[in-house]
MIMARKOL-292332 format. One record per residue: x, y, z of N, C-alpha, C, CB in turn; residue number from 1; residue in three letters. Coordinates in pm, whole numbers, padded with zeros to 5 digits, always signed. Atoms other than C-alpha are relative to their C-alpha. Glycine has a CB too. Layout:
! MIMARKOL-292332
{{X Y Z} {X Y Z} {X Y Z} {X Y Z} NUM "ALA"} ...
***
This chain:
! MIMARKOL-292332
{{+00075 -00084 -00006} {+00002 -00011 +00008} {+00091 +00146 -00003} {-00084 -00034 +00114} 1 "UNK"} {{-00076 -00122 -00010} {+00114 +00343 -00068} {-00053 +00102 +00038} {+00050 +00035 -00096} 2 "UNK"} {{+00079 -00098 -00048} {+00027 +00675 +00057} {+00037 +00125 -00043} {-00007 -00003 +00129} 3 "UNK"} {{-00020 -00131 +00027} {+00027 +01048 +00000} {-00013 +00075 +00124} {-00088 +00046 -00101} 4 "UNK"} {{+00001 -00042 -00118} {+00026 +01133 +00350} {+00086 +00139 +00003} {+00047 -00111 +00088} 5 "UNK"} {{-00128 -00115 +00006} {+00353 +01376 +00338} {-00047 +00125 -00103} {+00163 -00082 -00072} 6 "UNK"} {{+00070 -00075 +00108} {+00202 +01532 -00007} {-00094 +00120 +00064} {-00092 -00108 -00088} 7 "UNK"} {{+00106 -00112 -00075} {-00113 +01657 +00187} {+00035 +00050 +00125} {-00138 -00057 +00029} 8 "UNK"} {{-00040 -00081 -00141} {+00040 +01745 +00535} {+00075 +00126 -00048} {+00110 -00095 +00111} 9 "UNK"} {{-00095 -00134 +00028} {+00313 +01977 +00363} {-00097 +00084 -00084} {+00158 -00031 -00091} 10 "UNK"} {{+00090 -00097 +00079} {+00018 +02130 +00126} {-00054 +00065 +00105} {-00111 -00060 -00098} 11 "UNK"} {{+00096 -00064 -00093} {-00169 +02226 +00449} {+00128 +00079 +00107} {-00121 -00137 +00087} 12 "UNK"} {{-00112 -00069 -00056} {+00190 +02352 +00593} {-00022 -00052 +00165} {-00007 +00182 -00033} 13 "UNK"} {{+00024 +00067 -00115} {+00118 +02084 +00888} {+00114 -00036 +00043} {-00083 -00102 -00007} 14 "UNK"} {{-00121 +00081 -00040} {+00393 +01947 +01106} {-00044 -00120 +00019} {+00073 +00042 +00118} 15 "UNK"} {{+00050 +00163 -00044} {+00392 +01561 +01182} {-00052 +00012 +00114} {+00112 -00118 +00017} 16 "UNK"} {{+00029 -00043 -00139} {+00336 +01670 +01546} {-00146 +00014 +00005} {+00073 +00135 +00043} 17 "UNK"} {{+00144 -00030 +00028} {+00018 +01855 +01442} {-00078 -00127 -00042} {-00013 +00108 -00114} 18 "UNK"} {{+00111 +00131 +00032} {-00140 +01551 +01248} {+00012 -00100 +00090} {+00019 -00076 -00140} 19 "UNK"} {{+00027 +00107 -00138} {-00034 +01309 +01506} {-00096 +00020 +00107} {+00119 -00013 +00084} 20 "UNK"} {{+00105 -00074 -00117} {-00232 +01524 +01772} {-00119 -00026 -00056} {+00011 +00173 +00030} 21 "UNK"} {{+00117 -00016 +00037} {-00515 +01565 +01565} {-00063 -00141 -00014} {-00001 +00082 -00116} 22 "UNK"} {{+00043 +00121 +00026} {-00559 +01193 +01464} {+00019 -00093 +00133} {+00072 -00048 -00122} 23 "UNK"} {{-00032 +00081 -00157} {-00449 +01049 +01843} {+00124 -00085 -00038} {-00145 -00120 +00068} 24 "UNK"} {{-00093 +00081 +00027} {-00140 +00890 +01733} {+00165 +00087 +00013} {-00044 -00059 -00149} 25 "UNK"} {{-00124 -00050 -00019} {+00260 +00968 +01800} {+00085 +00022 -00126} {+00064 -00084 +00088} 26 "UNK"} {{-00065 -00021 +00117} {+00479 +01149 +01572} {+00086 -00113 -00063} {+00075 +00107 +00021} 27 "UNK"} {{-00092 +00134 +00061} {+00683 +00821 +01509} {-00099 -00068 -00072} {+00074 -00113 +00117} 28 "UNK"} {{+00096 +00066 +00066} {+00343 +00673 +01386} {-00001 +00099 -00152} {-00151 -00005 +00101} 29 "UNK"} {{+00016 -00059 +00151} {+00322 +00933 +01121} {+00103 -00006 -00102} {-00024 +00137 +00006} 30 "UNK"} {{-00132 +00004 +00061} {+00669 +00925 +01035} {+00011 -00151 -00064} {+00120 +00033 +00116} 31 "UNK"} {{-00002 +00142 +00058} {+00638 +00551 +00992} {-00092 -00038 -00160} {-00067 -00094 +00130} 32 "UNK"} {{+00094 -00024 +00137} {+00343 +00593 +00732} {+00029 +00061 -00103} {-00103 +00061 +00016} 33 "UNK"} {{-00068 -00080 +00106} {+00505 +00860 +00555} {+00112 -00095 -00087} {+00077 +00129 +00076} 34 "UNK"} {{-00117 +00102 +00059} {+00806 +00611 +00489} {-00019 -00104 -00039} {+00089 -00035 +00071} 35 "UNK"} {{+00059 +00179 +00078} {+00582 +00301 +00399} {+00047 -00087 +00083} {+00068 -00061 -00168} 36 "UNK"} {{-00036 +00092 -00072} {+00695 +00116 +00703} {-00107 -00057 +00074} {+00094 +00040 +00070} 37 "UNK"} {{+00132 +00035 -00069} {+00368 +00110 +00865} {-00125 +00036 -00082} {-00009 +00075 +00137} 38 "UNK"} {{+00103 -00035 +00054} {+00040 +00065 +00721} {-00123 +00035 +00076} {-00019 -00083 -00076} 39 "UNK"} {{+00082 -00068 -00096} {-00218 +00286 +00869} {-00160 -00099 +00011} {-00019 +00176 -00062} 40 "UNK"} {{+00133 +00083 -00047} {-00532 +00079 +01029} {-00140 +00099 -00087} {-00016 +00006 +00219} 41 "UNK"} {{+00088 -00088 +00056} {-00860 +00174 +00848} {-00066 +00125 +00106} {-00109 -00094 -00057} 42 "UNK"} {{+00079 -00093 -00093} {-01015 +00397 +01151} {+00118 +00093 -00037} {-00038 -00044 +00178} 43 "UNK"} {{-00103 -00085 +00000} {-00666 +00553 +01131} {-00001 +00093 -00137} {+00127 -00083 +00018} 44 "UNK"} {{-00032 -00076 +00139} {-00647 +00628 +00765} {-00142 +00086 -00045} {+00047 -00128 -00133} 45 "UNK"} {{+00144 -00108 +00032} {-01038 +00769 +00769} {+00039 +00121 +00090} {-00182 -00072 +00059} 46 "UNK"} {{-00030 -00104 -00086} {-00915 +01005 +01055} {+00102 +00078 -00064} {+00040 -00045 +00133} 47 "UNK"} {{-00090 -00095 +00052} {-00617 +01127 +00851} {-00071 +00058 -00110} {+00133 -00057 -00040} 48 "UNK"} {{+00070 -00025 +00145} {-00865 +01149 +00520} {-00079 +00144 +00086} {-00132 -00166 -00081} 49 "UNK"} {{+00112 -00087 -00077} {-01102 +01367 +00752} {+00072 +00137 +00020} {-00052 -00070 +00160} 50 "UNK"} {{-00099 -00100 -00027} {-00817 +01598 +00848} {+00052 +00078 -00116} {+00107 -00060 +00062} 51 "UNK"} {{-00054 -00053 +00120} {-00707 +01646 +00502} {-00120 +00050 -00091} {+00088 -00109 -00071} 52 "UNK"} {{+00118 -00020 +00059} {-01073 +01669 +00390} {-00030 -00045 -00133} {-00020 +00117 +00004} 53 "UNK"} {{+00036 +00062 +00127} {-01049 +01437 +00105} {-00029 -00130 +00020} {+00100 +00010 -00099} 54 "UNK"} {{+00047 +00163 -00016} {-01163 +01065 +00022} {+00132 -00056 +00051} {-00056 -00089 -00159} 55 "UNK"} {{-00127 +00091 -00038} {-00906 +00831 +00171} {+00022 -00074 -00097} {-00006 -00089 +00117} 56 "UNK"} {{-00063 +00057 +00122} {-00853 +00667 -00175} {+00078 +00103 -00060} {-00099 -00055 -00100} 57 "UNK"} {{-00069 -00094 +00054} {-00685 +00995 -00241} {+00107 -00009 +00073} {-00056 +00120 -00009} 58 "UNK"} {{-00118 +00009 -00073} {-00431 +00946 +00037} {+00068 -00150 -00005} {-00034 +00044 +00143} 59 "UNK"} {{-00051 +00147 -00006} {-00411 +00560 +00062} {-00016 -00055 -00131} {-00076 -00092 +00105} 60 "UNK"} {{+00023 +00048 +00109} {-00375 +00361 -00257} {+00075 -00134 -00015} {+00028 +00096 -00094} 61 "UNK"} {{-00065 +00134 +00022} {-00289 +00004 -00383} {+00082 +00027 -00133} {-00113 -00130 -00015} 62 "UNK"} {{-00057 -00023 +00131} {-00001 +00008 -00659} {-00039 -00155 -00097} {+00185 +00036 +00025} 63 "UNK"} {{+00045 +00120 +00067} {-00078 -00228 -00967} {+00073 -00109 +00061} {+00020 +00004 -00150} 64 "UNK"} {{-00068 +00081 -00032} {+00007 -00571 -00862} {-00047 -00046 +00156} {+00128 +00049 -00025} 65 "UNK"} {{+00025 +00036 -00141} {-00076 -00549 -00496} {-00100 -00050 +00030} {+00006 +00084 +00077} 66 "UNK"} 
***
């Protein structure tokens, strides 16, 4: 699974810490998601999408063949 969390976060000029607080996780979790080392749970993915005010599919998506 791939994601565009960093792109959306930077577009809003939001820090990793600010995003983490808004969705109820640690900054380290956001770092891991952005680096592709951790796949967000569905509830967390939905919270992140809500913060960015976009559909979850715009942030999290499967690459061809996944």
